[in-house]
C-alpha positions in Angstrom: 91.0 145.1 222.9 94.5 146.1 224.1 95.3 145.2 227.7 98.3 146.7 229.5 99.8 145.2 232.6 101.3 148.6 233.6 97.7 149.9 233.9 96.3 146.8 235.6 93.7 146.5 232.9 91.2 143.6 233.2 87.5 142.7 233.0 85.6 141.2 235.9 82.2 139.7 236.7 80.5 137.6 239.3 79.1 134.3 237.9 75.5 133.4 239.0 76.3 129.8 239.5 79.2 127.3 239.7 80.1 125.2 236.7 82.7 122.5 236.2 82.0 122.0 232.4 82.6 124.9 230.0 84.7 126.0 227.0 86.7 129.2 226.7 87.7 130.5 223.3 89.8 133.7 222.7 92.0 135.2 220.0 95.1 136.7 221.5 98.3 138.5 220.4 101.1 138.8 222.9 103.1 141.9 223.4 105.1 141.2 226.6 107.3 138.3 227.2 108.0 138.4 230.9 105.9 138.0 234.0 103.0 135.6 234.3 100.4 136.6 231.7 96.9 135.4 232.6 94.3 135.6 229.9 91.5 134.2 232.0 91.0 133.1 235.6 88.3 132.0 238.0 89.1 132.1 241.7 92.5 130.5 242.1 92.5 128.7 238.7 93.3 130.1 235.3 95.1 130.0 231.9 98.4 131.8 231.5 101.8 132.1 229.7 104.9 131.3 231.7 107.1 134.1 232.8 110.4 132.8 231.3 109.6 129.7 229.3 106.9 131.3 227.0 104.9 128.2 227.4 101.1 128.1 227.9 99.9 126.6 231.1 96.7 125.7 232.9 96.9 126.3 236.7 94.5 124.3 238.8 95.2 126.0 242.0 98.1 123.7 242.9 99.9 122.6 239.8 101.3 124.4 236.7 100.3 122.1 233.8 102.8 123.5 231.3 102.9 123.0 227.5 105.9 121.6 225.7 105.4 124.1 222.8 106.5 127.7 223.2 104.4 130.7 222.0 106.7 133.7 221.5 105.7 135.3 218.3 104.7 139.0 218.9 103.4 139.3 215.4 101.0 136.4 215.5 97.4 136.0 216.6 96.9 132.8 218.5 93.5 131.1 218.9 93.3 129.6 222.4 90.6 127.1 223.3 90.4 125.5 226.7 87.8 122.8 227.3 86.9 122.1 231.0 85.1 118.7 231.3 84.0 117.9 234.9 86.9 120.1 236.2 89.6 118.5 233.9 91.2 120.7 231.2 92.2 120.1 227.6 93.6 122.9 225.5 94.2 123.8 221.8 96.1 126.6 220.2 95.4 127.2 216.5 93.5 123.9 216.5 96.6 121.9 217.7 96.3 119.9 220.9 98.4 121.4 223.7 97.1 119.8 226.9 95.1 116.5 227.0 93.0 116.1 230.2 95.2 117.7 232.8 94.7 119.2 236.2 91.5 119.1 238.4 89.0 121.3 240.0 88.7 123.9 237.2 85.3 125.7 237.8 83.4 128.9 237.5 82.7 130.3 240.9 80.1 132.6 242.4 82.7 134.6 244.3 82.6 138.4 243.9 84.4 139.5 240.7 86.1 136.1 240.5 85.6 135.6 236.8 88.5 137.6 235.3 89.7 138.3 231.8 93.3 139.4 231.7 94.3 138.9 235.3 94.7 136.5 238.2 93.4 137.1 241.8 94.7 140.7 242.5 95.3 139.8 246.1 97.7 137.2 244.9 99.7 139.4 242.6 97.4 140.4 239.7 99.6 138.8 237.0 97.9 141.1 234.4 97.9 140.2 230.7 99.9 142.4 228.3 98.6 142.2 224.8 95.5 141.9 222.7 92.3 139.8 223.1 89.2 139.6 221.0 86.3 137.3 220.1 86.1 135.9 223.6 83.5 133.1 224.1 82.6 131.1 227.1 80.2 128.3 226.5 78.8 127.2 229.8 77.8 123.5 230.3 79.4 122.2 227.0 82.7 121.0 225.6 83.0 122.7 222.2 85.6 121.9 219.5 87.9 124.6 218.2 86.3 124.1 214.8 83.2 125.8 216.1 85.2 129.1 216.4 87.8 128.8 213.6 88.6 127.1 210.3 91.6 126.6 208.0 91.8 129.1 205.1 91.8 127.1 201.9 94.2 129.5 200.2 96.8 130.2 202.9 96.4 127.2 205.2 96.2 129.5 208.2 93.8 129.0 211.1 91.3 131.9 210.9 88.2 133.0 212.9 84.7 132.0 211.9 81.4 133.0 213.4 80.2 130.8 216.3 76.5 130.0 215.9 75.8 127.9 219.0 74.3 128.7 222.4 76.4 130.0 225.3 74.7 128.4 228.3 73.6 130.0 231.5 76.8 131.7 232.6 78.3 131.9 229.1 79.2 135.1 227.3 80.5 136.6 224.1 82.7 139.7 224.2 83.6 141.3 220.9 84.4 144.8 222.2 82.5 146.4 219.3 81.0 149.2 221.4 83.8 151.6 222.3 81.5 154.5 223.1 82.5 154.1 226.8 84.2 151.9 229.3 81.2 150.6 231.1 79.7 147.1 231.5 77.1 148.0 228.9 79.5 149.3 226.3 83.1 148.0 226.2 82.2 145.1 228.5 78.9 144.2 226.9 78.0 140.5 226.5 76.8 140.0 222.9 75.5 136.5 223.5 72.1 137.6 224.5 72.6 136.4 228.1 73.4 139.8 229.5 76.5 138.5 231.3 78.3 141.8 231.0 81.8 142.4 232.4 83.1 145.4 234.2 86.1 146.9 232.4 88.8 148.2 234.8 91.4 150.8 234.0 90.7 150.9 230.2 90.7 154.0 228.0 88.7 154.6 224.8 89.9 158.2 224.4 91.4 159.1 221.1 95.2 158.9 220.8 98.0 156.5 221.5 96.6 155.5 224.9 93.4 154.1 223.5 92.8 150.5 224.3 90.2 149.9 221.6 92.2 149.1 218.5 91.7 147.8 215.0 94.5 145.2 215.2 92.5 142.0 214.9 93.0 138.4 213.6 91.6 139.4 210.2 93.4 142.8 210.1 96.8 142.0 211.7 99.1 144.9 212.2 102.8 144.4 211.5 105.1 144.1 214.4 108.8 145.2 214.1 111.3 142.8 215.5 112.6 144.5 218.7 
């Protein structure tokens, strides 16, 4: 799924309950290297890329817990896993530890439309993500290792996707964006985990042509990117 900051594209839902332990997994490909780029947020907390440093950070509502590593390759798919354990966050990118038990108060919330993919609280600026996301899992109530979602290719040594075969928990979901027959919560925003925790897509297009946000650029079918 292609998300464009200029169009304020994002997906939203209202969680049925609060949770301070969960795991978020997503494959992303960046296409803009300015502005804050939130891939996921819940209320005033979320996961984003820094506007100038190209670092990955976990914002707990008060502090930017910033990575040392920089992520600035526009041709690469990155696998992001953030584990929230009793409100404390640990993150991995491509199975490499980035944050180790940082921040506090990370939680899913029952606030209206406060679970967001590709944006932060719109009243606070939006900070819409610009790039691609796919294979998004949220496992509610469990801390899950990156190896449940990916593996090392024996021939290339690259970290590649694999099928997740575990449960997703009460407020968990799995978005693979495979139904591009429309832009509703039961098509493009459909939860394929079996939980029915669908998301509402906002400002997306699946019409044919250059403006279509449903694309075939995926971690296993990576399109080339010219050096700008």
